[in-house]
C-alpha positions in Angstrom: 0.0 0.0 0.0 1.1 3.5 -0.8 1.0 6.2 1.8 0.3 9.7 0.6 1.3 12.6 2.9 -0.2 16.1 2.6 1.7 19.1 3.9 -0.7 21.9 4.6 2.1 24.3 5.2 3.1 24.5 1.5 -0.1 22.7 0.2 1.8 19.8 -1.4 1.1 16.1 -1.5 3.7 13.4 -2.0 4.3 9.6 -1.6 7.1 8.5 0.7 10.0 6.9 -1.2 8.7 8.2 -4.5 9.5 11.2 -6.7 5.8 11.8 -7.3 4.4 15.0 -5.8 1.6 17.3 -6.6 -0.1 20.5 -5.4 -2.9 20.0 -2.8 -6.1 22.0 -2.9 -8.5 22.8 0.0 -11.8 24.6 -0.1 -15.2 24.7 1.5 -18.1 23.2 -0.3 -19.8 26.6 -0.7 -16.7 28.3 -2.1 -16.6 28.7 -5.9 -13.7 26.6 -7.3 -12.6 25.8 -10.8 -11.8 22.2 -11.7 -8.0 22.8 -12.0 -7.7 25.7 -9.6 -4.9 25.9 -7.0 -5.7 26.6 -3.3 -6.3 30.2 -2.6 -7.3 32.3 0.4 -8.4 35.5 -1.2 -11.0 36.3 -3.9 -8.5 36.5 -6.7 -5.4 34.4 -7.3 -3.2 34.4 -10.4 -1.2 31.3 -11.3 1.6 31.0 -13.8 0.7 27.9 -15.7 3.7 25.6 -16.3 4.2 24.0 -19.8 3.7 20.4 -18.4 0.3 21.2 -16.9 -3.0 20.2 -18.6 -4.3 23.8 -18.7 -1.2 24.8 -20.8 -2.1 22.0 -23.3 -5.7 23.3 -23.4 -4.5 26.8 -24.3 -2.0 25.6 -27.0 -4.6 23.4 -28.6 -7.2 26.2 -28.6 -4.7 28.7 -30.0 -3.1 26.6 -32.7 -5.3 23.6 -33.6 -8.8 24.9 -34.2 -9.8 25.2 -37.8 -11.5 28.2 -39.2 -15.3 27.7 -39.6 -15.0 29.2 -43.1 -12.3 26.6 -44.0 -9.8 29.3 -44.8 -6.1 28.9 -43.7 -5.6 30.4 -40.3 -3.0 33.2 -39.9 -2.0 31.5 -36.6 0.3 28.5 -36.7 3.1 26.9 -34.8 5.5 28.1 -37.5 4.7 31.7 -37.2 3.6 32.2 -33.6 4.7 31.0 -30.1 3.0 31.1 -26.7 5.5 32.5 -24.2 3.3 32.8 -21.1 0.1 31.3 -19.8 -1.6 32.6 -16.6 -4.7 31.3 -15.0 -6.8 33.9 -13.1 -8.9 32.4 -10.3 -11.6 34.9 -9.5 -14.2 33.5 -7.1 -16.7 36.3 -7.6 -16.8 35.8 -11.3 -16.9 32.0 -10.9 -20.0 32.4 -8.6 -21.7 34.5 -11.3 -20.8 32.0 -14.0 -22.2 29.1 -12.0 -25.4 31.1 -11.2 -26.0 31.8 -14.9 -25.2 28.2 -15.8 -27.8 27.0 -13.3 -30.4 29.4 -14.8 -29.7 28.2 -18.3 -29.9 24.6 -17.2 -33.3 25.2 -15.8 -34.4 26.8 -19.0 -32.8 24.6 -21.6 -31.6 21.4 -19.8 -28.2 20.3 -18.7 -27.3 18.5 -21.9 -28.1 21.6 -24.1 -26.0 23.8 -21.8 -23.1 21.4 -21.8 -23.1 21.2 -25.6 -22.9 25.0 -25.9 -20.3 25.7 -23.2 -16.8 26.2 -24.6 -13.6 28.0 -24.3 -13.5 31.0 -26.6 -11.0 33.8 -27.3 -11.4 37.5 -26.5 -9.2 40.4 -27.5 -9.5 43.3 -25.0 -8.2 46.1 -27.3 -6.5 48.8 -25.2 -7.8 47.3 -21.9 -5.5 45.1 -19.9 -6.8 41.6 -19.9 -5.9 41.1 -16.2 -8.0 44.2 -15.4 -11.0 42.3 -16.7 -10.1 38.9 -15.3 -9.3 40.2 -11.8 -12.2 42.7 -11.6 -15.9 42.4 -12.3 -15.5 40.7 -15.7 -17.0 41.8 -18.9 -19.1 45.0 -18.5 -21.5 45.4 -21.4 -22.0 49.1 -20.8 -18.4 49.7 -21.7 -18.6 47.9 -25.0 -19.0 49.6 -28.4 -22.7 50.3 -29.1 -21.9 50.5 -32.9 -20.3 47.0 -33.1 -21.2 44.7 -35.9 -23.9 42.9 -33.9 -24.5 46.0 -31.8 -23.5 46.3 -28.1 -22.3 43.2 -26.5 -19.3 41.1 -25.4 -17.6 39.3 -28.4 -15.6 36.1 -28.3 -14.3 33.9 -31.0 -13.8 30.1 -31.4 -10.7 30.6 -33.6 -7.8 32.6 -32.1 -7.0 34.5 -35.3 -10.2 36.5 -35.1 -9.3 37.9 -31.6 -5.7 38.2 -32.6 -6.6 40.8 -35.2 -4.9 44.2 -34.8 -8.2 45.9 -34.0 -8.9 43.7 -31.0 -5.7 42.2 -29.5 -4.0 43.9 -26.6 -0.3 44.6 -27.1 2.5 45.6 -24.8 6.3 45.9 -24.6 6.4 44.0 -21.4 5.6 40.3 -21.1 3.1 40.8 -18.2 1.1 43.3 -20.2 1.2 46.0 -17.6 1.5 48.9 -20.1 -0.4 49.1 -23.4 1.8 49.7 -26.4 0.2 49.6 -29.9 3.6 48.6 -31.3 4.6 46.2 -28.6 6.0 42.8 -29.4 3.8 40.9 -26.9 0.2 40.1 -27.9 -2.2 39.2 -25.1 -5.5 37.3 -25.5 -8.0 35.9 -23.0 -9.3 32.4 -23.2 -12.6 32.4 -21.3 -15.2 29.7 -20.5 -18.3 30.9 -22.3 -22.0 30.0 -21.8 -23.3 30.4 -25.3 -26.9 30.9 -26.3 -28.6 29.6 -29.4 -26.7 30.8 -32.5 -28.6 33.1 -34.8 -28.8 32.1 -38.5 -29.1 35.0 -41.0 
């Protein structure tokens, strides 16, 4: 039998006599918690996602591997672009709102329908720092452009090249994106878990 030891001091778990170790998580049942979130004590916690973590693989796949719905060749490829940093923003307040809206949709449309229309989508935040959105109140519709193509709303895209467009992507000269720079070499996008409605056909 294997004995797993949990150290609540540094929130780690390991097996004696083995090189295996992992991060431990602890939360109350009534506290909003994402599936892959690390333990946190405050409302917002930012984690640098390591390349070997599953969340990193999710980001790379969503960024590079999704085909355009119009079958055109994407301007994003592993030959022309590279992902240099992935950060996961754990925002409990936003998570509670997301779970509340998910429950409402499930009551209206059924759990299967909601599960089929929930996906990770890309968002380009323009001149607004992505972390300001992710660590704050989230997407605020009143600040969006009322003259946008489909009128005022929060826009996201299945394919990364749409959000990576020069009109939408946030750019900076520093890797953390603290200061907007329209000519900066770093491009920042948000990958968000979206509860979609029923698509309109026109």
